[in-house]
C-alpha positions in Angstrom: 90.6 93.2 83.4 90.0 96.8 82.7 91.8 99.8 84.3 88.4 101.0 85.7 88.1 97.8 87.7 91.5 98.3 89.4 91.9 102.1 89.6 91.5 104.2 92.8 88.6 106.6 92.5 89.5 108.6 95.6 92.2 110.7 94.1 94.0 113.5 95.9 94.7 116.4 93.6 96.1 120.0 93.6 95.9 123.0 91.3 99.1 124.4 89.8 98.9 127.5 92.0 99.0 125.5 95.2 102.1 125.5 97.3 104.3 122.4 97.3 103.8 122.2 101.0 100.3 120.9 100.2 101.7 118.2 98.1 104.2 117.3 100.8 101.4 116.9 103.4 99.1 115.0 101.0 101.9 112.5 100.3 102.9 112.2 103.9 99.5 111.8 105.5 97.7 109.9 102.8 100.7 107.6 102.1 100.6 108.3 98.3 103.5 108.9 95.8 101.7 110.7 93.0 99.4 113.7 93.0 97.7 114.8 89.7 97.5 118.5 89.0 94.1 119.6 87.7 92.5 122.8 86.5 89.1 124.1 87.5 87.4 121.7 85.1 89.0 118.6 86.6 91.2 118.2 83.6 94.7 116.8 84.2 97.4 119.4 83.4 100.3 117.9 85.3 101.5 115.4 87.9 103.9 115.6 90.8 105.7 112.4 92.1 107.4 111.9 95.3 110.7 112.2 93.4 109.8 115.6 92.1 109.0 116.7 95.6 112.2 115.4 97.0 114.2 117.2 94.3 112.4 120.4 95.1 113.0 120.0 98.9 116.4 118.4 98.6 119.4 119.9 100.5 120.8 121.6 97.3 117.5 123.5 96.8 116.5 124.1 100.4 119.5 124.2 102.6 117.5 125.0 105.8 114.8 122.3 105.3 115.3 120.6 108.6 116.4 122.6 111.6 116.9 121.4 115.1 115.7 123.6 117.9 116.9 123.8 121.5 114.7 120.9 122.6 116.1 118.6 119.9 112.8 118.6 118.0 113.2 118.9 114.2 111.0 121.3 112.2 110.4 121.2 108.5 110.7 124.5 106.7 109.3 124.4 103.1 110.3 127.2 100.8 107.1 128.7 99.4 107.1 127.4 95.9 104.2 126.7 93.6 103.3 123.3 92.2 103.5 124.7 88.7 107.3 124.9 89.1 107.9 121.2 89.9 105.1 119.4 88.1 105.5 117.3 84.9 103.3 118.8 82.2 103.4 116.1 79.5 101.2 113.7 81.5 100.4 110.3 80.1 96.9 109.2 80.9 94.7 106.2 80.3 91.0 105.5 79.7 89.1 103.3 82.3 88.0 101.0 79.5 91.6 100.1 78.5 93.1 96.8 79.6 95.4 96.8 82.7 98.1 95.1 80.5 98.1 98.3 78.4 98.6 100.4 81.6 101.5 98.2 82.6 103.1 98.4 79.2 102.8 102.2 79.2 104.3 102.5 82.7 107.1 100.1 81.8 107.9 101.8 78.5 108.0 105.3 80.0 109.4 104.3 83.4 106.6 106.0 85.3 104.8 104.9 88.5 101.2 106.0 87.9 98.7 106.9 85.3 95.8 109.3 85.9 92.6 107.7 84.5 90.7 110.1 82.3 87.2 109.8 80.8 85.8 112.6 78.6 88.9 114.8 79.6 88.0 114.5 83.3 90.0 112.8 86.0 88.1 109.8 87.2 90.9 107.8 89.0 94.5 106.8 89.2 96.3 103.5 88.7 99.8 102.8 90.0 102.5 100.2 89.6 101.7 99.0 93.1 98.1 98.3 92.0 99.3 96.4 89.0 101.9 94.4 91.1 99.2 93.5 93.7 96.9 92.3 90.9 99.5 90.3 88.9 100.9 88.7 92.1 97.5 87.1 92.6 97.1 85.8 89.1 97.7 82.1 88.6 99.8 81.6 85.5 99.6 78.3 83.5 102.4 75.8 84.0 105.2 76.4 81.5 105.0 74.3 78.3 108.3 73.2 76.9 109.1 75.0 73.6 109.4 72.9 70.5 113.1 73.1 69.5 115.3 71.4 67.0 115.5 68.3 69.2 111.7 67.9 69.4 110.5 64.8 67.6 
């Protein structure tokens, strides 16, 4: 199966000058963990993961992130910081014509959770480890065949 058959084509993106608050709301409301960063030509120039965002918003970096008011309601205060300060720039991408096994191998080797899918230098989709796990969990593998060992006749 090809990456293009499994990828999501509805991809939420940001530009590097956007505030990280935008990434926070995209991840929270759209229930996603990776947001590609694109330029005006829709070329991928970075990516922000939920872990990148948590590091940027963590207590060490943002000591007044959550504040309780008199009525016990909590409010989130995000320090105005731009995406360019937290994004990963060396983004690995994949072509939609590649095999999903290649995508899985790249993600495992580099310990990443998503690959932007790029065709002709333009973002056309995204594939995640969750997509791959869902697919592979439905694949029926053949029964194991005993290996021929020294005791095999």
